[in-house]
C-alpha positions in Angstrom: 190.0 -15.5 246.9 192.0 -12.1 245.9 193.9 -12.0 243.2 197.2 -10.7 244.3 196.8 -7.9 242.4 194.2 -6.8 244.3 195.2 -7.0 248.0 195.2 -4.8 250.3 198.0 -2.5 250.0 198.8 -2.5 246.2 197.8 0.2 244.2 195.1 0.8 241.3 194.7 3.4 238.5 192.0 4.3 236.5 191.5 6.3 234.0 187.6 7.6 233.0 187.6 7.3 236.8 184.9 10.0 238.2 181.6 8.1 236.9 180.5 4.8 235.4 182.4 1.7 235.4 185.7 3.4 236.0 184.4 4.8 239.2 182.5 1.8 240.6 186.1 -0.1 240.0 187.5 2.4 242.0 185.4 1.9 244.8 185.4 -1.8 244.8 189.5 -1.6 244.8 189.5 0.7 247.6 187.0 -1.5 249.6 189.4 -3.8 248.8 192.0 -1.5 250.7 193.7 -0.4 247.9 195.6 2.6 247.1 193.7 4.5 244.2 195.0 6.9 241.5 191.9 8.5 239.9 192.2 9.8 236.6 189.9 11.7 234.5 189.7 14.8 232.5 186.7 16.5 234.0 188.5 18.2 237.0 185.0 19.0 239.0 183.6 15.6 238.8 186.7 13.8 239.8 186.8 16.1 242.3 183.5 14.6 243.7 184.2 11.4 243.3 186.9 11.3 245.3 185.3 12.3 248.0 182.7 9.1 247.6 185.4 6.7 246.8 187.8 8.1 250.5 184.8 7.1 252.4 185.2 3.3 251.2 189.1 3.5 251.7 190.4 2.0 254.6 193.0 5.1 254.3 190.5 7.5 253.8 191.4 10.3 251.7 194.7 9.1 252.2 194.7 6.5 250.0 192.9 8.1 247.2 194.9 10.5 244.7 193.3 12.4 241.8 195.1 13.6 238.4 193.1 15.5 236.0 194.4 13.3 232.7 193.6 14.2 228.6 194.3 10.3 228.1 194.8 11.1 224.3 197.7 13.5 225.4 200.8 11.2 226.2 202.4 14.0 228.0 199.1 13.6 230.5 199.5 9.8 230.4 203.2 10.4 231.4 202.0 13.0 234.5 199.6 10.5 235.6 202.3 7.7 236.0 204.9 9.8 237.7 202.0 11.2 239.8 200.8 7.7 240.8 204.4 6.2 241.3 205.6 9.1 243.6 202.9 8.9 245.4 202.6 5.2 246.1 205.9 3.5 244.8 204.2 1.1 242.7 201.0 0.0 240.0 199.3 -3.3 240.6 196.3 -2.7 238.5 195.8 -0.4 235.4 192.3 0.3 234.0 192.4 1.8 230.8 188.1 2.6 230.6 188.4 6.1 229.9 186.1 6.6 226.4 184.3 9.2 224.5 180.7 7.7 222.4 181.3 11.3 219.7 178.6 9.5 217.0 179.6 9.9 213.2 179.1 7.8 210.1 181.9 6.3 207.8 182.1 9.4 205.7 181.6 12.2 207.8 182.3 13.7 211.1 186.0 14.4 211.2 186.5 16.1 214.7 184.2 13.3 216.4 186.4 10.8 214.5 189.4 12.1 216.2 188.4 12.8 219.5 187.6 9.2 219.1 191.0 8.3 218.0 192.5 10.1 220.8 190.7 9.2 223.7 189.6 5.2 223.1 192.7 4.2 221.0 195.1 6.6 221.7 194.3 6.2 225.7 194.8 2.3 225.5 198.3 2.9 224.0 199.5 6.2 226.1 198.4 3.8 229.1 199.8 1.0 228.3 202.9 2.3 226.6 203.4 4.2 229.5 202.7 2.0 232.8 203.4 -1.5 231.9 207.4 -1.2 231.6 207.1 0.4 234.8 205.2 -2.8 236.4 206.9 -5.6 234.5 210.6 -4.2 236.3 208.0 -4.4 239.8 208.5 -7.6 239.2 205.5 -8.5 241.4 201.7 -9.8 240.4 199.8 -7.0 238.3 196.9 -6.5 235.9 196.1 -4.2 232.8 192.5 -4.3 232.5 191.5 -2.4 228.6 187.7 -1.2 228.5 186.6 -2.4 225.5 183.0 -3.0 224.3 180.8 -5.4 222.3 180.5 -3.2 219.9 184.2 -3.7 218.9 183.3 -7.4 218.3 180.0 -7.4 216.5 180.1 -3.6 214.5 176.3 -3.3 214.9 175.6 -0.2 212.4 175.7 3.4 213.7 178.3 5.3 215.6 181.0 4.3 213.8 184.2 6.0 214.9 183.0 4.2 218.2 182.8 0.6 216.7 186.3 1.1 215.1 187.8 2.1 218.0 186.5 -0.2 220.4 187.6 -2.9 217.4 191.2 -1.7 218.1 191.4 -1.9 222.2 190.0 -5.4 221.3 193.0 -6.2 218.8 195.6 -4.8 221.1 195.0 -6.1 224.2 195.1 -9.4 222.7 198.4 -8.6 221.1 199.7 -7.3 224.1 199.0 -10.3 226.0 200.3 -12.1 223.6 204.0 -10.1 224.0 203.0 -10.2 227.7 203.1 -13.8 227.8 206.3 -14.5 226.1 208.4 -12.1 227.9 210.4 -14.0 230.6 209.7 -13.6 234.3 207.0 -11.2 232.9 204.1 -11.2 235.9 201.8 -8.7 234.4 198.5 -10.0 232.5 195.9 -8.3 230.1 192.4 -8.6 230.7 189.7 -7.1 228.3 186.7 -5.8 229.6 183.4 -6.0 227.5 180.5 -4.1 229.5 177.1 -5.2 228.3 174.5 -2.1 228.1 175.6 -0.3 230.9 174.0 2.7 232.6 177.0 5.5 232.4 177.4 8.0 234.5 175.0 11.4 234.3 172.4 9.2 232.4 169.6 8.0 233.5 168.8 3.9 234.0 166.6 2.2 231.0 165.1 -0.7 231.5 167.2 -3.7 230.4 170.6 -2.3 231.5 173.0 -3.1 234.2 174.5 -0.8 236.8 178.4 -0.2 236.7 178.3 -2.4 239.6 177.2 -5.1 238.0 179.9 -5.1 235.3 182.6 -4.7 238.7 180.7 -8.2 240.0 181.8 -10.0 236.8 185.0 -8.3 236.2 186.9 -8.8 239.6 186.4 -12.7 239.8 187.4 -13.3 236.0 190.5 -11.4 236.4 190.5 -14.0 239.6 189.8 -16.8 237.5 192.3 -15.5 234.9 190.0 -14.2 232.1 191.6 -12.9 229.3 187.6 -11.9 227.6 185.3 -10.7 230.4 182.3 -10.4 228.2 179.3 -9.0 230.3 175.7 -10.1 229.5 172.8 -7.2 230.6 169.1 -7.9 231.3 168.6 -7.6 227.3 171.2 -10.0 226.4 172.5 -13.6 227.7 175.6 -14.7 227.2 173.9 -17.5 224.5 172.7 -14.3 222.4 176.2 -12.9 222.9 177.7 -16.4 221.8 175.8 -16.0 218.5 176.2 -12.8 217.4 180.2 -13.0 217.6 179.8 -16.4 216.3 177.7 -15.1 213.0 179.7 -12.0 212.9 183.0 -14.3 212.7 180.9 -16.4 209.4 180.7 -12.9 207.2 184.4 -13.7 206.8 184.7 -16.9 206.9 181.8 -18.1 204.9 182.3 -14.9 202.6 178.5 -13.3 203.5 178.0 -9.5 203.2 179.9 -7.6 206.0 177.4 -7.1 209.0 174.8 -9.2 207.4 173.1 -9.9 210.4 171.3 -6.7 209.8 170.5 -7.7 205.7 167.2 -8.6 205.4 168.3 -11.3 203.0 170.0 -13.0 206.2 167.0 -12.8 208.7 165.7 -16.2 208.4 169.2 -17.5 208.3 170.0 -15.9 211.3 167.2 -17.1 213.5 167.9 -20.4 212.2 171.3 -20.7 213.5 172.1 -21.6 216.7 175.9 -20.9 216.8 
């Protein structure tokens, strides 16, 4: 059964829509008969992706809009909202999906930190604040999907800005859903997509990865069930392994272990024995 926010004729706005999970999601929405507004900072890639989406859209190119958008710029997001509402009149699905994997440590890479904060975290905040009040006012079933990461939950060492910003997306989306639940008559729900190891747009498949389409295969029915946490496995990591890692990480705080003890050699045997 299709969620009413994803019904034919309704409208989806997706950032980071030119490739990867964003593009796979747009194609699925279009195949449902939805009208789609695709946003990405790469204008050439966005135009090429839109042609592919138009081939599956029920209304062809007429149901596909593109807007070059730097999600870290509030004015760009506001322009995206205006374009979507001017073209289609409503928004039923907002997918804050754009991300960058700029690499740095805790003590270096200031520019990488600024880029990560701008895209990964401010992109979600900007998108939500621009669109969601209008979506609430529509008084129709709507969903917001924010793409986080397992790295924002278990915080594996390395790529610190990415981990920190994705942890921020997790906290922000949890608090968002709590707020929405307490708005009288609100028909908008928030959901957090947590992909596993997924082949990114422009990169070659590596053994163990999932395709973006397989992530969407998990996401759609999870939204239909009303799940908030949409945690995807991959061919290397099972749901049971994810659960063990998440609970162990929470145990660092609960049991006053050193942070990230899973990567301390002193805890290797204890972690192996831990059954979650």
